C-alpha positions in Angstrom: -15.4 4.5 -8.4 -15.6 3.0 -11.7 -12.3 1.2 -12.0 -13.8 -0.6 -8.7 -17.6 -0.9 -9.8 -16.3 -2.5 -13.1 -14.1 -4.9 -10.8 -17.2 -6.1 -8.7 -18.9 -6.9 -11.9 -16.5 -8.5 -14.1 -13.6 -10.7 -11.6 -11.5 -11.8 -15.0 -11.2 -8.7 -15.8 -9.1 -7.2 -12.5 -5.8 -9.2 -13.4 -5.9 -7.6 -16.8 -5.9 -4.3 -14.5 -3.5 -5.3 -12.6 -1.1 -6.7 -14.6 -1.5 -3.1 -16.8 -1.4 -1.3 -13.0 2.1 -2.6 -12.2 3.4 -2.1 -15.9 2.5 1.6 -15.3 3.2 1.8 -11.3 -0.2 1.7 -9.4 1.1 4.7 -6.9 0.9 6.4 -9.6 -2.1 5.8 -11.5 -3.8 6.0 -8.2 -2.6 9.4 -7.8 -3.6 11.0 -11.2 -6.8 9.4 -11.2 -8.0 11.1 -7.6 -5.8 13.2 -5.8 -6.5 16.5 -8.3 -8.1 18.1 -5.5 -8.7 20.7 -3.5 -7.5 20.7 0.2 -11.3 21.1 0.9 -12.4 17.9 -0.7 -9.9 15.3 1.4 -12.5 14.3 3.9 -14.8 13.7 1.2 -12.9 11.5 -1.0 -11.7 9.7 2.8 -15.0 8.9 3.5 -16.0 7.8 0.3 -13.0 5.4 -0.2 -13.2 3.8 3.0 -17.1 3.3 2.4 -16.5 1.6 -1.0 -14.0 -0.5 1.4 -16.7 -1.0 4.1 -19.6 -2.0 0.9 -16.8 -4.3 -0.3 -16.0 -6.3 3.1 -19.7 -6.4 3.4 -20.3 -8.2 0.4 -17.6 -10.7 1.0 -19.2 -11.1 4.6 -22.6 -11.7 3.4 -20.9 -14.0 1.0 -19.3 -16.1 3.7 -22.5 -16.5 5.5 -24.3 -18.0 2.4 -21.9 -20.2 1.7 -20.3 -18.8 -1.6 -16.6 -19.6 -1.4 -14.6 -21.0 -4.3 -13.2 -24.5 -5.3 -10.2 -23.2 -3.5 -11.4 -22.5 -0.7 -13.5 -25.8 0.0 -10.4 -27.3 -0.5 -8.2 -25.7 1.9 -11.0 -25.6 4.3 -11.2 -29.8 4.1 -7.5 -29.6 4.3 -7.6 -28.1 7.7 -10.3 -30.1 9.1 -8.3 -33.3 7.9 -5.2 -32.3 9.4 -5.9 -30.4 12.4 -7.1 -31.6 15.7 -9.6 -29.7 17.5 -7.3 -28.4 20.5 -4.6 -27.4 17.6 -7.4 -25.4 15.8 -9.0 -24.3 19.6 -5.3 -23.1 19.9 -4.8 -21.0 16.9 -8.3 -19.2 17.6 -7.2 -18.1 20.8 -4.0 -17.0 19.4 -4.9 -15.1 17.1 -7.9 -13.2 18.9 -5.4 -12.6 21.8 -3.2 -11.1 18.4 -5.7 -8.8 17.5 -6.8 -7.6 21.3 -3.0 -7.1 21.2 -2.7 -5.1 18.2 -6.5 -3.0 19.0 -5.1 -1.6 22.2 -1.8 -0.3 20.7 -3.3 0.9 17.6 -5.9 2.6 19.9 -3.3 3.8 22.0 -1.7 5.7 18.9 -5.0 6.7 17.6 -5.1 8.8 20.9 -1.5 10.5 20.4 -1.0 10.7 16.5 -4.1 10.1 14.4 -2.5 10.2 10.9 0.8 7.9 12.1 -2.2 5.2 13.4 -3.6 4.9 10.1 -0.4 4.4 8.4 0.4 1.9 11.7 -3.3 -0.1 10.4 -2.3 -0.2 6.5 1.2 -1.7 7.3 -0.2 -4.4 9.4 -2.2 -5.3 6.1 0.5 -5.3 4.2 2.6 -7.5 6.3 0.2 -9.8 5.9 0.0 -9.1 2.0 3.8 -10.0 1.9 3.5 -13.0 4.1 0.8 -14.4 1.3 3.0 -13.2 -1.6 6.2 -15.1 0.0 3.8 -18.4 0.4 3.1 -17.9 -3.6 6.6 -17.6 -4.5 7.3 -13.9 -4.6 10.7 -12.4 -2.3 9.4 -10.7 0.6 12.0 -8.3 0.6 11.4 -6.5 -2.8 7.7 -7.8 -3.3 5.3 -4.8 -3.9 1.8 -3.8 -3.4 1.0 -4.4 -6.4 2.6 -7.8 -7.4 1.4 -9.6 -4.4 -2.2 -8.4 -5.6 -1.6 -9.8 -8.7 0.0 -12.7 -7.6 -2.4 -13.4 -5.1 -5.7 -12.3 -7.5 -3.8 -15.4 -10.5 -3.6 -17.9 -7.7 -7.3 -17.3 -6.4 -6.2 -16.4 -3.4 -8.7 -13.4 -2.7 -11.7 -13.3 -3.4 -13.2 -10.4 -5.4 -14.3 -8.3 -2.7 -11.3 -8.5 -0.6 -9.3 -7.6 -3.8 -11.8 -4.4 -4.0 -11.3 -3.4 -0.1 -7.5 -3.3 -0.3 -7.5 -1.3 -3.4 -9.8 1.0 -1.7 -7.5 0.9 1.6 -4.3 1.4 -0.5 -6.0 4.5 -2.0 -6.5 5.9 1.2 -3.0 5.5 2.3 -1.9 7.2 -0.9 -3.9 9.7 -0.3 -2.9 10.2 3.6 0.6 10.2 2.1 -0.2 12.7 -0.6 -2.1 15.3 1.1 0.6 15.3 3.9 0.0 18.5 5.8 -2.7 19.8 4.6 -5.1 18.0 6.2 -5.5 16.9 9.6 -6.5 13.6 10.5 -9.0 12.7 13.0 -9.2 10.4 15.5 -12.7 9.3 14.0 -11.0 9.2 10.8 -8.3 6.7 12.0 -10.7 4.7 14.0 -13.0 3.8 11.3 -9.3 3.3 9.0 -8.6 0.8 11.2 -11.6 -1.0 11.8 -11.6 -1.9 7.7 -8.2 -2.7 8.1 -9.1 -4.9 11.2 -11.6 -6.9 9.1 -9.5 -7.1 5.6 -6.9 -9.1 8.2 -9.2 -11.2 9.6 -9.6 -12.9 6.0 -6.2 -12.4 5.4 -4.6 -14.2 8.3 -7.6 -16.8 7.3 -5.5 -18.0 3.5 
């Protein structure tokens, strides 16, 4: 999608786009741009969006491995080292793994029962983390919307351009799911693929 490609090459432009989106309703803009489709195109659109999400996540992983972190990330990492003992860090890592294992079990059980509900539940996990971060950055958790949260996180340099793009892609998919309603039957494979992408984003958000 052109908007995502543009964001990937010009991170400051993302702020401008989000400001525009806030004024015009991000969901409405996405619906107008993406969802003039026939029922037969739903699967193609889903696969394309998920591929874009995964490409963004792969780029993010590559940058992390190569040590391409922002000044804020370096500062946060330094503060973490200074304030947490090895035992505390290990305890947090263990707790995070246990949480993810529990979530994974619940989601995969739900995938077998109702793939569409599993997709929505996977997104809700991401959205709850975004609300937490929004609150951390001064937003009211009770009323904060996706576009507001994304704007404040981008403005405060809390998320990278790749994570930003992945979140936009996931949001486009969830709007697609809600817009298609009963015109398309979501499969276990669809739900599983979407959850895997959500899980990758969750790991990044929980490290902020």
